[in-house]
Each structure stands twice: as structure tokens, then as C-alpha cells.
C-alpha positions as CSV (number, residue, x, y, z in Angstrom):
1,M,-62.0,85.1,20.7
2,A,-59.2,87.6,19.8
3,G,-56.9,84.8,21.0
4,I,-57.9,82.4,18.6
5,S,-58.1,85.0,16.1
6,H,-54.5,85.6,16.1
7,V,-53.2,82.5,15.9
8,L,-55.5,81.6,13.0
9,N,-53.7,84.4,11.4
10,I,-50.2,83.0,12.3
11,A,-51.7,79.7,10.8
12,K,-52.6,81.4,7.8
13,E,-49.3,82.9,7.3
14,A,-47.0,80.6,7.9
15,L,-49.4,77.6,5.2
16,L,-49.4,80.5,2.8
17,T,-45.3,80.2,3.1
18,H,-45.1,77.1,2.9
19,Q,-47.1,77.1,-0.5
20,Q,-44.3,79.8,-1.5
21,S,-41.3,78.0,-0.5
22,V,-42.7,74.5,-2.1
23,Q,-43.4,76.5,-5.2
24,V,-39.6,78.1,-5.4
25,A,-38.8,74.4,-5.0
26,S,-40.2,73.0,-7.7
27,H,-39.3,75.7,-10.2
28,N,-35.9,75.1,-9.4
29,I,-36.4,71.5,-9.8
30,A,-38.7,71.9,-12.8
31,N,-35.5,74.5,-14.3
32,V,-32.8,72.2,-13.4
33,D,-31.7,71.3,-17.0
34,T,-32.3,75.0,-18.5
35,P,-29.1,76.9,-19.8
36,G,-28.3,79.9,-17.6
37,Y,-30.9,78.8,-14.8
38,T,-29.7,80.4,-11.1
39,R,-31.4,78.6,-8.1
40,Q,-33.7,80.1,-6.1
41,T,-34.8,80.2,-2.5
42,L,-37.2,82.0,-0.8
43,S,-35.9,84.7,2.1
44,L,-38.0,84.6,5.6
45,T,-38.8,87.3,7.8
46,T,-40.6,87.2,11.3
47,Q,-44.2,88.9,11.1
48,N,-44.5,92.2,12.4
49,S,-45.8,91.4,16.4
50,S,-48.9,92.9,17.8
51,L,-49.4,94.5,21.2
52,S,-51.7,92.4,23.4
53,A,-52.8,93.1,27.3
54,V,-49.9,90.4,28.1
55,G,-47.0,92.2,26.2
56,S,-45.8,91.9,22.2
57,L,-47.3,89.0,20.5
58,G,-45.5,87.3,17.6
59,G,-46.8,87.3,14.3
60,G,-45.4,84.4,12.8
61,V,-42.8,84.1,9.7
62,K,-43.8,85.3,5.6
63,G,-41.8,85.2,2.8
64,E,-39.9,88.2,2.5
65,V,-38.0,88.1,-1.0
66,I,-37.0,85.1,-3.9
67,A,-33.5,85.8,-4.0
68,R,-31.2,84.3,-6.9
69,H,-27.8,82.5,-5.8
70,Y,-25.7,84.4,-7.5
71,D,-22.1,85.6,-8.1
72,Q,-21.9,88.7,-9.9
73,F,-18.2,89.0,-10.0
74,M,-17.6,85.2,-11.0
75,T,-20.5,86.2,-13.6
76,Q,-18.9,89.0,-15.3
77,R,-15.1,86.5,-15.0
78,L,-16.6,83.9,-16.8
79,M,-18.1,86.2,-19.5
80,N,-14.6,87.7,-20.2
81,Q,-13.2,84.2,-20.5
82,S,-16.0,83.5,-22.6
83,S,-14.9,86.4,-25.0
84,T,-11.5,85.0,-25.0
85,M,-12.4,81.5,-25.7
86,G,-14.7,82.3,-28.7
87,N,-11.7,84.5,-30.3
88,L,-9.0,81.8,-29.7
89,E,-11.3,79.2,-30.7
90,A,-12.7,81.5,-34.1
91,Q,-8.9,81.9,-34.7
92,Q,-8.3,77.7,-34.6
93,E,-11.0,77.2,-36.6
94,S,-9.5,79.4,-39.5
95,L,-6.3,78.2,-39.3
96,R,-7.5,74.9,-39.1
97,I,-8.9,75.3,-42.2
98,V,-6.1,77.2,-44.1
99,E,-4.0,74.0,-42.3
100,T,-5.7,71.7,-44.8
101,I,-4.8,73.3,-47.9
102,F,-1.2,73.1,-47.4
103,N,-0.9,69.6,-45.8
104,E,-0.9,67.7,-49.4
105,A,-0.7,64.4,-50.4
106,P,3.2,63.5,-50.4
107,G,4.6,64.2,-53.5
108,L,2.3,66.8,-54.6
109,A,2.9,68.9,-51.6
110,L,4.3,72.8,-52.6
111,N,8.0,72.1,-51.2
112,D,8.1,68.4,-52.7
113,L,6.9,70.4,-56.4
114,L,9.6,73.3,-55.1
115,S,12.2,70.8,-54.8
116,Q,11.5,69.2,-57.9
117,F,11.3,72.5,-59.7
118,W,14.6,73.5,-58.7
119,G,16.2,70.1,-59.1
120,A,14.9,70.5,-62.8
121,W,16.7,73.3,-63.0
122,Q,19.8,72.1,-62.1
123,D,19.7,69.1,-64.2
124,L,19.2,71.3,-67.7
125,S,22.5,73.9,-66.3
126,D,24.5,70.7,-65.8
127,N,23.2,69.3,-69.3
128,P,21.8,72.4,-71.5
129,E,22.2,70.7,-74.8
130,I,19.8,67.7,-73.8
131,M,16.2,68.0,-74.6
132,A,15.0,65.4,-72.0
133,P,16.2,68.4,-69.4
134,R,14.3,71.4,-70.8
135,Q,11.3,69.2,-70.8
136,T,11.1,68.3,-67.1
137,V,11.7,72.1,-66.5
138,V,8.6,72.6,-68.8
139,Q,6.6,69.8,-66.8
140,R,7.9,70.9,-63.4
141,G,6.9,74.5,-63.9
142,Q,3.1,73.2,-65.2
143,L,2.5,70.7,-62.1
144,L,3.9,74.1,-59.5
145,A,1.8,76.3,-61.3
146,E,-1.4,73.8,-61.3
147,Q,-1.2,73.4,-57.6
148,L,-0.4,76.9,-56.7
149,Q,-3.7,77.8,-58.7
150,S,-5.3,74.9,-56.8
151,M,-4.3,76.1,-53.4
152,N,-5.3,79.5,-54.2
153,S,-8.8,78.3,-55.4
154,E,-9.3,76.9,-52.2
155,I,-8.4,79.9,-50.0
156,V,-10.5,82.3,-52.1
157,R,-13.1,79.5,-51.4
158,T,-12.2,79.3,-47.6
159,R,-12.0,83.3,-47.2
160,Y,-15.8,83.1,-48.5
161,D,-16.7,80.4,-46.5
162,I,-15.1,82.5,-43.7
163,G,-17.4,85.7,-44.8
164,L,-20.7,84.1,-44.8
165,S,-20.1,82.7,-41.5
166,L,-19.1,86.1,-40.5
167,D,-21.9,87.6,-41.8
168,T,-24.2,85.4,-39.4
169,A,-22.0,85.8,-36.5
170,I,-22.7,89.7,-37.3
171,K,-26.6,89.0,-37.9
172,D,-26.4,86.7,-34.2
173,V,-24.5,89.9,-32.4
174,N,-27.2,92.3,-33.4
175,A,-30.9,89.7,-32.4
176,L,-28.5,89.1,-29.1
177,A,-28.3,92.9,-28.5
178,K,-31.9,93.5,-29.4
179,Q,-33.4,90.7,-26.9
180,I,-30.9,92.1,-24.2
181,A,-32.7,95.8,-24.7
182,E,-35.9,94.1,-24.5
183,I,-35.6,92.5,-21.4
184,N,-34.0,95.4,-19.8
185,T,-37.3,97.1,-20.4
186,S,-38.7,94.3,-19.1
187,I,-37.0,93.8,-15.8
188,S,-36.7,97.7,-15.3
189,S,-41.0,98.0,-15.4
190,S,-41.8,95.0,-13.2
191,E,-38.7,94.4,-10.6
192,S,-39.6,96.4,-7.4
193,E,-37.5,96.5,-3.6
194,N,-38.3,93.2,-2.7
195,K,-39.8,91.7,-6.1
196,K,-37.1,90.2,-8.1
197,A,-37.8,89.5,-12.2
198,N,-35.2,86.6,-11.2
199,D,-35.8,84.5,-14.3
200,L,-35.5,87.4,-16.7
201,R,-32.5,88.1,-15.4
202,D,-31.1,84.4,-15.8
203,Q,-32.3,84.8,-19.9
204,R,-30.5,88.2,-19.7
205,D,-27.4,86.6,-18.3
206,Q,-27.2,83.5,-20.5
207,L,-27.9,86.1,-23.7
208,V,-24.6,88.4,-22.8
209,K,-22.8,84.5,-22.1
210,E,-24.0,84.0,-25.6
211,L,-22.6,87.5,-27.1
212,S,-19.6,87.3,-25.2
213,G,-18.8,84.3,-27.3
214,L,-19.1,86.1,-30.7
215,L,-17.8,89.3,-29.6
216,D,-15.2,91.3,-27.0
217,V,-17.9,93.0,-24.7
218,N,-18.0,94.7,-21.2
219,Y,-21.1,95.1,-19.4
220,F,-22.2,96.9,-16.2
221,E,-25.7,97.2,-14.5
222,T,-27.9,100.4,-13.9
223,N,-29.3,101.2,-10.8
224,T,-32.9,100.8,-12.7
225,G,-31.6,97.3,-12.9
226,A,-30.6,97.4,-16.9
227,Y,-27.4,96.1,-18.2
228,T,-25.4,98.7,-20.3
229,V,-23.6,96.5,-22.8
230,L,-20.2,98.0,-24.5
231,L,-17.6,97.1,-27.2
232,A,-14.0,96.5,-26.6
233,D,-13.3,100.1,-27.8
234,G,-16.0,101.7,-25.6
235,H,-18.7,102.2,-28.1
236,P,-22.1,101.3,-26.0
237,L,-23.7,98.1,-28.1
238,V,-27.1,98.1,-25.9
239,D,-28.1,101.0,-23.5
240,T,-31.1,100.2,-21.4
241,N,-34.2,99.6,-23.9
242,E,-32.4,100.9,-26.9
243,A,-30.0,98.4,-28.8
244,W,-27.2,99.2,-31.8
245,Q,-26.5,97.3,-34.9
246,V,-23.0,96.0,-35.8
247,S,-21.5,95.5,-39.3
248,W,-18.3,94.2,-40.9
249,Q,-16.8,96.3,-43.5
250,N,-13.7,96.8,-45.3
251,N,-12.0,94.1,-42.9
252,A,-12.9,96.0,-39.8
253,L,-16.6,96.0,-37.5
């Protein structure tokens, strides 16, 4: 009877382990399109054996821990590159907008108007006694002034629009920092040695990735499983369950 009971326990544990493996596989399939999701696997280990009259009897197999297929070094490298890419893309977008202001129609381009303006002065110096060259200088000057005023208005409007985008980005940064701090708290309170909050860790890495696209940041994991996120100058943005707010004043963060 003891032997039958032992075999039944092994079969019961094996069935439970199989169910766990299927659940993990189903979870992977369900999240195949989830941004930031990391594939998970169930690590298996042998069950503790038991002593019997004929020796040590194997206890079968059991699931030990659900692990993420996660490369911390590569993830940090990607975060750093994301910061660099975000910075370059922001500069490119701003310069592209400014470029359109100076890319005027032929004949009305700033270089053309300046050439016509100085050409009119040259004509006037050659024929100072004639009225027509004088009127041409005035007309060319008015056209140049109007174009400069128009370009100035466009630059002021562009600066205002960039300011609005910057305000939105600052709000996004503060919101992301707050979410990372909240997930830090959830991870630290729910994890144990063999139980990792894999989905929460995926969500946190995705948030850090989004944050790094807006701001140049560095981060590291503490012994409690929480992330500390630092600005490029070393000031903390997130520390365990605390998040600080950033603002843009006097053209500085």
C-alpha cells in the first residue's frame, strides 16, 4: 500500500507540474504581441526522495521557479541607445520644422531678396539722379522687411509649439516615474526567493524604456528588486517607492 501511495503522489505531482508548464506556455502565447513581454519558462527539479526498506525512492519532478528569458546587460544597452535615439530624433524634428521656415519659394527666398536688395542699391549708386532706382530700393527693402517679419513670426510660433510639446513630455516623464515607483513597491512586496513577479518586471522595463526615450537616464536594481533611476547628472528620479518630479525652467531641466 505504501508503494502504491508513493506512486500516486509522484503521478499527482507530475500532473501538477504538467499543468503549470501548460499554463506558462499559454501565457507566452497570449502575450506574444504584448510590448515589452519577456518569454517565461518553468524550471524543473527533482522531488525529494524518501527512504524505504530497499533504499532511496525518487519523488518525481516538480516545478521550481518560473524564470524570464532576460539579458540585463543587453536590456541596459538598449535603454542607453533609446536615450540617444530619442535625443537625436527630437533634435531632428525641431530642425526639420525650422528648415521649412528658411526653405522659401523661388524668388521669395531670403538669399534672393537680399541679392535683389543689394542689387537695387548698386543700380541706385550707378544712377543716383533717376527716380526709378530709388523707388526700387524702397520696394526691395519693404519686401525684405516683410519676409523677415514673416519668418520671425514662424520662428516664434514654432518655439511656442515646441514649448507645448516639451510641457507634454515633462508630464509624461513625471507620470512614468510615478508608475515605476509604484511597480517597485509591488515587486518588492510580492517577490520571494523562488517567486518572481515576472509580468510586473516586464511592465517596469517597458516603462523605463519609454522614459529613456524622453530623457537621458541610468538605472540599477537594488537588493530588494526595486529600480533606482538616475538622471544624467546623477540626481535620483526614482528610488524604490519614491518618485521626484521634474520641470523645465529658464531653458534648463
